[in-house]
TORPATOR-677749 format. One record per residue (C-alpha): x, y, z; residue in three letters. Coordinates in nm, 3 decimals, always signed. Each point is the difference from the previous one (the first is absolute). Last residue first. Layout:
! residues N
[rec [X, Y, Z], ALA]
...
//
This chain:
! residues 119
[rec [-1.455, -0.223, -0.672], TRP]
[rec [-0.055, -0.066, +0.366], GLN]
[rec [-0.066, +0.319, +0.191], GLY]
[rec [-0.019, +0.331, -0.187], GLU]
[rec [+0.328, +0.103, -0.161], VAL]
[rec [+0.244, +0.285, +0.057], ASN]
[rec [+0.003, +0.002, +0.380], ALA]
[rec [+0.075, +0.339, +0.152], ALA]
[rec [+0.280, +0.241, +0.094], ASP]
[rec [+0.256, -0.151, -0.230], SER]
[rec [+0.377, +0.013, +0.048], LEU]
[rec [+0.189, +0.134, -0.299], PRO]
[rec [+0.160, -0.202, -0.281], LEU]
[rec [+0.240, +0.235, -0.182], LYS]
[rec [+0.186, +0.100, +0.318], GLY]
[rec [+0.327, -0.159, -0.117], ASP]
[rec [-0.024, -0.264, +0.275], LEU]
[rec [-0.352, -0.089, -0.113], TYR]
[rec [+0.097, -0.023, -0.369], ALA]
[rec [+0.307, -0.205, +0.094], GLN]
[rec [-0.205, -0.246, +0.201], LEU]
[rec [-0.260, -0.029, -0.276], ALA]
[rec [+0.269, -0.068, -0.262], ASP]
[rec [+0.166, -0.267, +0.223], ARG]
[rec [-0.336, -0.171, +0.054], VAL]
[rec [-0.041, -0.001, -0.376], THR]
[rec [-0.238, +0.219, -0.193], GLY]
[rec [-0.288, +0.164, +0.181], ALA]
[rec [-0.093, +0.167, +0.329], ALA]
[rec [-0.337, +0.178, -0.022], ASP]
[rec [-0.050, +0.025, +0.376], ASN]
[rec [+0.253, +0.115, +0.260], ALA]
[rec [-0.112, -0.102, +0.346], VAL]
[rec [+0.156, +0.116, +0.326], GLY]
[rec [+0.009, -0.245, +0.289], ILE]
[rec [-0.113, +0.135, +0.338], LYS]
[rec [-0.171, -0.330, +0.092], ALA]
[rec [-0.335, +0.183, +0.016], ALA]
[rec [+0.077, +0.150, -0.343], LYS]
[rec [+0.072, -0.345, -0.140], MET]
[rec [-0.327, -0.135, +0.142], ALA]
[rec [-0.192, +0.298, -0.141], LYS]
[rec [+0.157, -0.059, -0.343], PHE]
[rec [-0.086, -0.370, +0.019], ALA]
[rec [-0.363, +0.085, +0.072], ASN]
[rec [-0.015, +0.266, -0.274], PRO]
[rec [+0.161, -0.198, -0.281], GLY]
[rec [+0.365, +0.027, -0.108], CYS]
[rec [+0.097, -0.010, -0.367], PHE]
[rec [+0.335, -0.004, -0.175], GLY]
[rec [+0.229, -0.057, +0.295], THR]
[rec [+0.285, +0.158, +0.195], LEU]
[rec [-0.038, -0.036, +0.376], LEU]
[rec [+0.199, +0.212, +0.247], VAL]
[rec [+0.152, -0.039, +0.347], ASP]
[rec [+0.002, -0.379, +0.003], ALA]
[rec [+0.057, -0.162, +0.341], LYS]
[rec [-0.039, -0.359, -0.128], LYS]
[rec [-0.301, -0.047, +0.232], ASP]
[rec [-0.147, +0.320, -0.147], SER]
[rec [+0.031, -0.132, -0.355], ALA]
[rec [-0.159, -0.329, +0.109], MET]
[rec [-0.286, +0.182, +0.173], ARG]
[rec [-0.059, +0.207, -0.314], ALA]
[rec [-0.017, -0.324, -0.201], ALA]
[rec [-0.266, -0.126, +0.243], GLN]
[rec [-0.201, +0.322, -0.038], ILE]
[rec [+0.030, -0.014, -0.376], GLY]
[rec [-0.112, -0.363, -0.019], ALA]
[rec [-0.302, +0.061, +0.225], GLY]
[rec [-0.248, -0.184, -0.216], LYS]
[rec [-0.041, -0.323, -0.196], LEU]
[rec [+0.370, -0.073, +0.022], ALA]
[rec [+0.150, -0.136, -0.323], ASN]
[rec [+0.325, +0.200, -0.008], VAL]
[rec [+0.007, +0.050, +0.378], ASN]
[rec [+0.166, -0.323, +0.111], GLU]
[rec [+0.231, +0.014, -0.302], LYS]
[rec [+0.168, +0.322, +0.120], ASN]
[rec [+0.354, -0.134, -0.004], ASP]
[rec [+0.225, +0.255, +0.171], VAL]
[rec [+0.332, +0.062, -0.173], VAL]
[rec [+0.274, +0.165, +0.204], GLU]
[rec [+0.230, +0.264, -0.142], PHE]
[rec [+0.346, +0.151, +0.013], GLU]
[rec [-0.007, +0.322, -0.204], LEU]
[rec [+0.262, +0.143, +0.242], THR]
[rec [-0.149, +0.341, +0.082], GLU]
[rec [-0.363, -0.056, -0.097], SER]
[rec [-0.024, -0.329, +0.192], ASP]
[rec [-0.255, -0.187, -0.210], VAL]
[rec [-0.303, -0.204, +0.108], ILE]
[rec [-0.138, -0.186, -0.302], ILE]
[rec [-0.369, -0.085, +0.012], ILE]
[rec [-0.092, -0.295, -0.212], TYR]
[rec [-0.287, -0.128, -0.215], ALA]
[rec [-0.200, +0.316, +0.058], ALA]
[rec [-0.355, -0.059, +0.124], ARG]
[rec [-0.010, +0.264, +0.272], GLY]
[rec [+0.200, +0.253, -0.199], PHE]
[rec [-0.086, -0.052, -0.365], ARG]
[rec [+0.209, +0.171, -0.270], PRO]
[rec [+0.269, -0.268, +0.025], ASP]
[rec [+0.329, +0.176, -0.076], VAL]
[rec [+0.196, -0.195, -0.260], GLU]
[rec [+0.302, -0.196, +0.120], SER]
[rec [+0.345, +0.161, -0.031], ASP]
[rec [+0.035, +0.031, +0.377], LEU]
[rec [-0.054, -0.372, +0.052], HIS]
[rec [-0.274, -0.246, +0.098], THR]
[rec [-0.270, +0.052, -0.256], GLY]
[rec [-0.337, +0.169, -0.062], LYS]
[rec [+0.084, +0.270, +0.251], SER]
[rec [-0.154, +0.234, +0.254], THR]
[rec [+0.268, +0.224, +0.147], VAL]
[rec [+0.069, +0.049, +0.371], ALA]
[rec [+0.261, +0.264, +0.084], ILE]
[rec [+0.212, -0.020, +0.313], LYS]
[rec [+0.192, +0.318, +0.077], MET]
//
């Protein structure tokens, strides 16, 4: 399974970035091997609007099955749902911590956005 995790850095021990659309990086991790690819999200960090939708497109293009993030707004959540990518909000700690929490069933998939629009 490919798991996308928002991150402030470029490795598994980086802190989870609580923002989805404006996260510094999105790390795509193979849950079985822990091999990962870092996607630079700099194009969306300062976008006036649509950052979440564009980040959702990137996650979909990378064939992610699940997104782990702190906060996901309504438009981005709808885009992720349309792409059939599950979203687990409230991820915290390092990317590695968030992955383990999800794999252990301690970070469930959400059924709605947990923040209103740009925050």
